[in-house]
PyMOL CGO cylinders between C-alpha atoms (Angstrom):
from pymol import cmd
from pymol.cgo import CYLINDER

trace = [
    CYLINDER, -9.13, -2.85, -0.31, -9.09, 0.02, 2.20, 0.3, 1, 1, 1, 1, 1, 1,
    CYLINDER, -9.09, 0.02, 2.20, -6.12, 2.19, 3.19, 0.3, 1, 1, 1, 1, 1, 1,
    CYLINDER, -6.12, 2.19, 3.19, -6.09, 3.65, 6.70, 0.3, 1, 1, 1, 1, 1, 1,
    CYLINDER, -6.09, 3.65, 6.70, -4.21, 6.58, 8.14, 0.3, 1, 1, 1, 1, 1, 1,
    CYLINDER, -4.21, 6.58, 8.14, -2.37, 4.15, 10.44, 0.3, 1, 1, 1, 1, 1, 1,
    CYLINDER, -2.37, 4.15, 10.44, -0.47, 2.91, 7.36, 0.3, 1, 1, 1, 1, 1, 1,
    CYLINDER, -0.47, 2.91, 7.36, -2.19, -0.47, 7.11, 0.3, 1, 1, 1, 1, 1, 1,
    CYLINDER, -2.19, -0.47, 7.11, -4.28, -1.94, 4.31, 0.3, 1, 1, 1, 1, 1, 1,
    CYLINDER, -4.28, -1.94, 4.31, -7.50, -3.80, 5.07, 0.3, 1, 1, 1, 1, 1, 1,
    CYLINDER, -7.50, -3.80, 5.07, -9.58, -6.08, 2.84, 0.3, 1, 1, 1, 1, 1, 1,
    CYLINDER, -9.58, -6.08, 2.84, -13.19, -6.99, 3.40, 0.3, 1, 1, 1, 1, 1, 1,
    CYLINDER, -13.19, -6.99, 3.40, -13.85, -10.72, 3.33, 0.3, 1, 1, 1, 1, 1, 1,
    CYLINDER, -13.85, -10.72, 3.33, -17.19, -12.22, 4.38, 0.3, 1, 1, 1, 1, 1, 1,
    CYLINDER, -17.19, -12.22, 4.38, -18.24, -8.89, 5.97, 0.3, 1, 1, 1, 1, 1, 1,
    CYLINDER, -18.24, -8.89, 5.97, -15.11, -8.82, 8.15, 0.3, 1, 1, 1, 1, 1, 1,
    CYLINDER, -15.11, -8.82, 8.15, -12.18, -6.43, 7.69, 0.3, 1, 1, 1, 1, 1, 1,
    CYLINDER, -12.18, -6.43, 7.69, -8.81, -8.18, 7.68, 0.3, 1, 1, 1, 1, 1, 1,
    CYLINDER, -8.81, -8.18, 7.68, -5.50, -6.36, 7.94, 0.3, 1, 1, 1, 1, 1, 1,
    CYLINDER, -5.50, -6.36, 7.94, -3.01, -7.35, 5.26, 0.3, 1, 1, 1, 1, 1, 1,
    CYLINDER, -3.01, -7.35, 5.26, 0.44, -8.31, 6.45, 0.3, 1, 1, 1, 1, 1, 1,
    CYLINDER, 0.44, -8.31, 6.45, 3.29, -6.51, 4.75, 0.3, 1, 1, 1, 1, 1, 1,
    CYLINDER, 3.29, -6.51, 4.75, 6.67, -8.01, 3.96, 0.3, 1, 1, 1, 1, 1, 1,
    CYLINDER, 6.67, -8.01, 3.96, 10.02, -6.59, 2.93, 0.3, 1, 1, 1, 1, 1, 1,
    CYLINDER, 10.02, -6.59, 2.93, 11.05, -6.76, -0.72, 0.3, 1, 1, 1, 1, 1, 1,
    CYLINDER, 11.05, -6.76, -0.72, 14.68, -7.26, -1.71, 0.3, 1, 1, 1, 1, 1, 1,
    CYLINDER, 14.68, -7.26, -1.71, 14.95, -3.57, -2.62, 0.3, 1, 1, 1, 1, 1, 1,
    CYLINDER, 14.95, -3.57, -2.62, 13.93, -2.55, 0.93, 0.3, 1, 1, 1, 1, 1, 1,
    CYLINDER, 13.93, -2.55, 0.93, 10.31, -1.46, 0.31, 0.3, 1, 1, 1, 1, 1, 1,
    CYLINDER, 10.31, -1.46, 0.31, 7.30, -2.91, 2.13, 0.3, 1, 1, 1, 1, 1, 1,
    CYLINDER, 7.30, -2.91, 2.13, 4.88, -4.83, -0.06, 0.3, 1, 1, 1, 1, 1, 1,
    CYLINDER, 4.88, -4.83, -0.06, 1.53, -6.58, 0.37, 0.3, 1, 1, 1, 1, 1, 1,
    CYLINDER, 1.53, -6.58, 0.37, -0.15, -9.38, -1.57, 0.3, 1, 1, 1, 1, 1, 1,
    CYLINDER, -0.15, -9.38, -1.57, -3.82, -8.94, -2.49, 0.3, 1, 1, 1, 1, 1, 1,
    CYLINDER, -3.82, -8.94, -2.49, -6.29, -10.60, -4.80, 0.3, 1, 1, 1, 1, 1, 1,
    CYLINDER, -6.29, -10.60, -4.80, -7.85, -8.24, -7.36, 0.3, 1, 1, 1, 1, 1, 1,
    CYLINDER, -7.85, -8.24, -7.36, -10.38, -9.69, -9.76, 0.3, 1, 1, 1, 1, 1, 1,
    CYLINDER, -10.38, -9.69, -9.76, -9.32, -13.20, -8.85, 0.3, 1, 1, 1, 1, 1, 1,
    CYLINDER, -9.32, -13.20, -8.85, -5.65, -12.53, -9.64, 0.3, 1, 1, 1, 1, 1, 1,
    CYLINDER, -5.65, -12.53, -9.64, -2.95, -12.21, -7.00, 0.3, 1, 1, 1, 1, 1, 1,
    CYLINDER, -2.95, -12.21, -7.00, -1.03, -8.94, -7.11, 0.3, 1, 1, 1, 1, 1, 1,
    CYLINDER, -1.03, -8.94, -7.11, 1.96, -7.66, -5.18, 0.3, 1, 1, 1, 1, 1, 1,
    CYLINDER, 1.96, -7.66, -5.18, 1.59, -3.96, -4.38, 0.3, 1, 1, 1, 1, 1, 1,
    CYLINDER, 1.59, -3.96, -4.38, 4.08, -1.56, -2.82, 0.3, 1, 1, 1, 1, 1, 1,
    CYLINDER, 4.08, -1.56, -2.82, 2.61, -0.28, 0.44, 0.3, 1, 1, 1, 1, 1, 1,
    CYLINDER, 2.61, -0.28, 0.44, 3.78, 3.35, 0.37, 0.3, 1, 1, 1, 1, 1, 1,
    CYLINDER, 3.78, 3.35, 0.37, 2.29, 3.86, -3.11, 0.3, 1, 1, 1, 1, 1, 1,
    CYLINDER, 2.29, 3.86, -3.11, -1.14, 2.66, -1.98, 0.3, 1, 1, 1, 1, 1, 1,
    CYLINDER, -1.14, 2.66, -1.98, -1.07, 4.95, 1.07, 0.3, 1, 1, 1, 1, 1, 1,
    CYLINDER, -1.07, 4.95, 1.07, 0.08, 7.90, -1.06, 0.3, 1, 1, 1, 1, 1, 1,
    CYLINDER, 0.08, 7.90, -1.06, -2.68, 7.35, -3.64, 0.3, 1, 1, 1, 1, 1, 1,
    CYLINDER, -2.68, 7.35, -3.64, -5.28, 7.27, -0.87, 0.3, 1, 1, 1, 1, 1, 1,
    CYLINDER, -5.28, 7.27, -0.87, -4.18, 10.32, 1.11, 0.3, 1, 1, 1, 1, 1, 1,
    CYLINDER, -4.18, 10.32, 1.11, -1.87, 12.61, -0.89, 0.3, 1, 1, 1, 1, 1, 1,
    CYLINDER, -1.87, 12.61, -0.89, -3.34, 14.80, -3.65, 0.3, 1, 1, 1, 1, 1, 1,
    CYLINDER, -3.34, 14.80, -3.65, -1.60, 14.51, -7.01, 0.3, 1, 1, 1, 1, 1, 1,
    CYLINDER, -1.60, 14.51, -7.01, -2.94, 17.41, -9.14, 0.3, 1, 1, 1, 1, 1, 1,
    CYLINDER, -2.94, 17.41, -9.14, 0.03, 17.22, -11.55, 0.3, 1, 1, 1, 1, 1, 1,
    CYLINDER, 0.03, 17.22, -11.55, -0.58, 13.47, -12.08, 0.3, 1, 1, 1, 1, 1, 1,
    CYLINDER, -0.58, 13.47, -12.08, 3.02, 12.55, -11.29, 0.3, 1, 1, 1, 1, 1, 1,
    CYLINDER, 3.02, 12.55, -11.29, 3.83, 8.84, -11.75, 0.3, 1, 1, 1, 1, 1, 1,
    CYLINDER, 3.83, 8.84, -11.75, 5.97, 8.25, -8.62, 0.3, 1, 1, 1, 1, 1, 1,
    CYLINDER, 5.97, 8.25, -8.62, 6.00, 8.91, -4.90, 0.3, 1, 1, 1, 1, 1, 1,
    CYLINDER, 6.00, 8.91, -4.90, 9.20, 9.22, -2.88, 0.3, 1, 1, 1, 1, 1, 1,
    CYLINDER, 9.20, 9.22, -2.88, 9.99, 8.99, 0.82, 0.3, 1, 1, 1, 1, 1, 1,
    CYLINDER, 9.99, 8.99, 0.82, 11.04, 12.50, 1.86, 0.3, 1, 1, 1, 1, 1, 1,
    CYLINDER, 11.04, 12.50, 1.86, 13.07, 11.14, 4.80, 0.3, 1, 1, 1, 1, 1, 1,
    CYLINDER, 13.07, 11.14, 4.80, 14.72, 8.40, 2.69, 0.3, 1, 1, 1, 1, 1, 1,
    CYLINDER, 14.72, 8.40, 2.69, 13.47, 5.56, 4.94, 0.3, 1, 1, 1, 1, 1, 1,
    CYLINDER, 13.47, 5.56, 4.94, 12.01, 2.95, 2.58, 0.3, 1, 1, 1, 1, 1, 1,
    CYLINDER, 12.01, 2.95, 2.58, 10.09, 1.13, 5.30, 0.3, 1, 1, 1, 1, 1, 1,
    CYLINDER, 10.09, 1.13, 5.30, 8.03, 4.17, 6.35, 0.3, 1, 1, 1, 1, 1, 1,
    CYLINDER, 8.03, 4.17, 6.35, 4.37, 3.81, 5.47, 0.3, 1, 1, 1, 1, 1, 1,
]
cmd.load_cgo(trace, "trace")
């Protein structure tokens, strides 16, 4: 799984990168479905992007949208 600065998640399958499609959860957050270790997982998109690009030296457990828009990547 690869996170890009454009806010999309890509997976490598058969030496080809495929962009994962996000969908809206009932609570208003964007989510993607991926297979990790043969098991399907549902991951919240903004958390993946934050883990990839925002330093967390205090090891805080959550990330929040500063502007309050849940669908921002």
